[in-house]
C-alpha positions in Angstrom: -3.5 -31.7 -17.3 -3.3 -31.3 -13.5 0.5 -31.8 -13.6 0.8 -29.1 -16.2 -1.2 -26.6 -14.1 0.8 -27.5 -11.0 4.0 -27.0 -12.9 2.9 -23.7 -14.3 1.8 -22.6 -10.8 5.1 -23.6 -9.4 7.0 -21.7 -12.1 4.8 -18.6 -11.5 5.4 -18.8 -7.8 9.1 -19.1 -8.3 9.3 -16.2 -10.7 7.1 -14.0 -8.5 9.4 -14.5 -5.5 12.6 -13.6 -7.3 14.5 -10.5 -6.2 16.9 -8.4 -8.2 20.3 -10.1 -8.5 22.1 -7.2 -6.8 20.3 -8.1 -3.5 22.3 -10.1 -1.0 19.3 -12.3 -0.1 18.8 -15.6 -1.8 15.4 -16.3 -3.4 14.4 -18.4 -0.4 15.3 -15.7 2.1 13.5 -13.1 0.0 10.3 -15.1 -0.1 10.6 -16.0 3.6 10.5 -12.3 4.6 7.0 -12.0 3.1 5.6 -15.5 3.5 5.3 -18.3 6.0 5.0 -22.0 5.4 2.0 -23.4 7.1 1.7 -26.9 8.7 0.7 -28.4 5.4 3.8 -27.1 3.7 2.1 -24.4 1.7 3.6 -20.9 1.5 1.3 -18.2 2.6 1.8 -14.5 2.0 2.4 -12.4 5.1 1.9 -8.6 4.7 4.6 -6.2 5.9 3.6 -3.5 8.4 3.5 -1.0 5.6 1.3 -3.1 3.3 -1.2 -3.7 6.2 -1.2 0.0 7.0 -1.8 0.9 3.4 -4.7 -1.6 3.2 -6.2 0.0 6.3 -5.7 3.5 5.0 -7.4 2.5 1.7 -10.5 1.2 3.7 -10.5 4.4 5.8 -10.4 6.5 2.7 -13.2 4.6 1.0 -15.3 5.5 4.0 -14.1 9.1 4.1 -14.9 9.4 0.4 -18.5 8.4 1.0 -18.9 10.8 3.9 -17.5 13.7 1.8 -19.8 12.8 -1.2 -22.8 12.6 1.1 -21.9 15.8 3.0 -21.7 14.0 6.3 -19.6 15.0 9.3 -16.0 14.2 8.5 -14.9 13.3 12.0 -11.3 13.3 13.3 -8.0 12.6 11.5 -7.1 8.9 12.0 -3.9 9.0 14.0 -2.7 5.6 12.7 -2.0 7.3 9.4 1.1 8.8 11.0 2.6 5.3 11.3 3.4 5.6 7.6 6.7 7.1 8.6 7.7 4.2 10.9 6.0 1.1 9.4 8.4 -1.6 8.2 8.3 -2.1 4.5 8.6 -5.3 2.5 11.7 -3.9 0.9 13.3 -1.4 3.3 15.4 0.2 0.5 12.1 1.7 -0.7 12.0 3.9 2.3 14.0 6.9 1.0 13.8 10.7 0.7 11.3 10.4 -2.2 9.0 8.1 -0.1 9.3 10.4 2.9 8.4 13.4 0.8 5.3 11.7 -0.7 4.2 10.4 2.6 4.4 13.9 4.1 2.3 15.3 1.2 -0.2 12.5 1.8 -0.4 13.2 5.5 -0.7 17.0 5.1 -3.5 16.5 2.5 -5.3 14.2 4.8 -5.0 16.5 7.8 -6.3 19.4 5.7 -9.5 17.4 5.0 -10.3 17.6 8.7 -9.0 21.1 9.2 -10.8 22.6 6.2 -13.9 20.5 5.5 -15.3 23.0 3.0 -12.5 22.0 0.6 -12.5 18.3 1.7 -12.9 17.0 -1.9 -9.8 19.0 -3.1 -7.7 17.9 -0.2 -8.8 14.3 -0.5 -7.9 14.1 -4.2 -4.5 15.8 -3.4 -3.9 12.9 -0.9 -4.7 10.4 -3.6 -2.4 12.2 -6.0 0.5 11.8 -3.5 -0.3 8.1 -3.2 -0.2 7.6 -7.0 3.0 9.6 -7.5 4.7 7.4 -4.9 3.3 4.2 -6.3 4.4 5.2 -9.8 8.0 5.0 -8.6 7.9 2.4 -5.8 5.2 -0.2 -6.5 2.8 0.3 -9.3 0.5 -2.7 -8.7 -2.1 -0.9 -6.6 -2.4 2.2 -8.8 -5.7 1.1 -10.5 -7.2 0.4 -7.1 -6.0 3.7 -5.7 -7.4 5.7 -8.7 -10.9 4.4 -7.7 -10.7 6.6 -4.6 -10.8 9.9 -6.5 -13.8 12.0 -6.0 -15.1 13.2 -9.3 
C-alpha cells in the first residue's frame, strides 16, 4: 500500500512539474527554477519574487480589509506594492502588456484607498477585481482565495 501511495505521489509530482512542450527547458530545468533539493534529496518549492510579493500583498490586504470594515485609520500606501512591476515571475513570459495593465489598475485602486478613504470599500474591491481579471488569464489557482478579500 505504501509503495502505491509513493508511486502515485511521484507521478503527481512529475506531472505537476511538466512545462508546455514549446518551452525550451527540460522538465528537470523547469522544476529546478521553482524548487531546491535539500540535503535529504527531497525537492522543496521555492517561491518566485512575484509569488512572494503576491502572498505579502494578500496578507496586507486582509489587514486593510479589516481596518476598512471597522472604520479604523487606513494608514499609508504600502510602497512594496510597486515592486509588482519589477518582481521576477516564475514564468517570465507571463509578464506582458496585459499583466502590466492589470498591475497598473491594481496599484491605482490601492493608492485611491489611501487618497480617498471615504470610498475605500469601492477602491478596495476595484483592486481585487484587477487581481481576479489578471489571474483569470495568467494563473487561476489563487482566484478562490482572492475572492475572499472582497468587502461585501
